[in-house]
C-alpha positions as CSV (number, residue, x, y, z in Angstrom):
1,M,-19.1,5.0,4.8
2,A,-18.8,8.0,7.1
3,Q,-17.3,7.3,10.5
4,R,-19.8,7.7,13.2
5,L,-20.3,6.6,16.8
6,T,-22.7,3.7,17.0
7,T,-24.3,2.8,20.3
8,G,-27.0,0.3,19.1
9,G,-30.4,0.0,20.6
10,A,-33.9,-0.7,19.2
11,R,-33.8,2.1,16.6
12,A,-30.2,1.4,15.4
13,P,-29.3,-2.2,16.0
14,F,-25.5,-2.7,16.3
15,L,-25.0,-5.9,14.3
16,P,-26.2,-4.6,10.9
17,R,-24.0,-1.5,11.2
18,L,-21.0,-3.6,12.3
19,L,-21.4,-6.0,9.4
20,A,-21.8,-3.2,6.9
21,A,-18.6,-1.7,8.2
22,I,-16.7,-5.0,8.0
23,R,-17.9,-5.5,4.4
24,Q,-16.3,-2.2,3.4
25,A,-13.2,-2.1,5.6
26,N,-9.6,-2.7,4.6
27,E,-8.5,-2.7,8.2
28,I,-10.5,-4.2,11.1
29,D,-9.6,-4.0,14.7
30,F,-11.5,-5.5,17.7
31,A,-10.5,-5.2,21.3
32,V,-13.1,-6.9,23.5
33,A,-13.0,-8.4,27.0
34,F,-14.4,-11.7,25.8
35,I,-15.7,-13.5,22.7
36,K,-18.6,-15.8,22.7
37,T,-19.1,-18.4,19.9
38,S,-22.7,-17.1,19.3
39,G,-21.5,-13.6,18.6
40,L,-18.4,-14.6,16.6
41,D,-20.6,-16.9,14.4
42,L,-22.7,-13.8,13.4
43,M,-19.5,-12.1,12.0
44,L,-17.3,-14.9,10.9
45,G,-18.5,-15.0,7.3
46,A,-18.0,-11.2,6.9
47,L,-14.6,-11.3,8.5
48,S,-13.4,-14.2,6.4
49,D,-14.7,-12.5,3.2
50,A,-12.9,-9.3,4.2
51,M,-9.6,-11.1,4.6
52,E,-9.9,-13.4,1.6
53,L,-11.7,-11.3,-1.0
54,R,-10.3,-7.8,-0.2
55,G,-7.1,-8.7,1.7
56,A,-8.3,-6.7,4.7
57,R,-6.0,-6.7,7.8
58,L,-7.8,-8.2,10.8
59,R,-6.5,-7.8,14.4
60,I,-8.3,-9.1,17.4
61,L,-7.4,-8.6,21.1
62,T,-9.5,-10.4,23.7
63,S,-8.8,-11.9,27.1
64,D,-9.5,-14.6,29.6
65,Y,-11.1,-12.0,31.9
66,L,-13.7,-13.7,34.2
67,D,-13.5,-16.8,32.0
68,G,-15.9,-15.1,29.5
69,T,-14.3,-16.2,26.3
70,D,-15.6,-19.5,24.9
71,P,-13.0,-22.2,24.1
72,Q,-14.8,-22.9,20.8
73,A,-14.6,-19.2,19.9
74,L,-10.8,-19.3,20.5
75,R,-10.6,-22.3,18.1
76,R,-12.4,-20.3,15.4
77,L,-10.1,-17.3,16.0
78,L,-7.1,-19.7,15.5
79,L,-8.6,-20.6,12.1
80,L,-8.6,-16.9,11.2
81,A,-5.1,-16.6,12.5
82,E,-4.0,-19.4,10.2
83,R,-5.3,-17.2,7.3
84,G,-3.4,-14.1,8.4
85,A,-5.4,-12.5,11.2
86,R,-3.4,-11.2,14.2
87,V,-5.2,-12.7,17.3
88,R,-4.0,-12.0,20.8
89,L,-5.3,-13.2,24.2
90,F,-4.5,-11.1,27.2
91,E,-4.2,-13.1,30.4
92,A,-6.0,-10.9,32.8
93,G,-5.2,-12.7,36.0
94,R,-6.6,-10.5,38.8
95,Q,-6.7,-7.4,36.6
96,S,-9.8,-5.9,35.2
97,F,-10.0,-6.1,31.4
98,H,-13.5,-5.1,30.2
99,L,-12.9,-3.0,27.1
100,K,-15.0,-2.9,23.9
101,A,-13.7,-1.3,20.8
102,Y,-14.5,-2.0,17.1
103,I,-12.5,0.0,14.7
């Protein structure tokens, strides 16, 4: 898959492109301000398959910024961590932490 900037939108929905990339990747890195259970559920199968079937490296950085991360999503991330994913939670405190990167 050629590397391209993806911005999403009605003509190029982001989720199908992200899932296609996950299904081919050997290394997956996410850095996001927060993680919602509803969004993680859309990717959890593909992420699990990438790790278990292809031995892909998965690294996830998220935060407690504005209390946006769901506790249930953190529990699911811990399950990925038990299977080898590197999961980190940045304690934002009063700092702004609103990044979004999918590599």
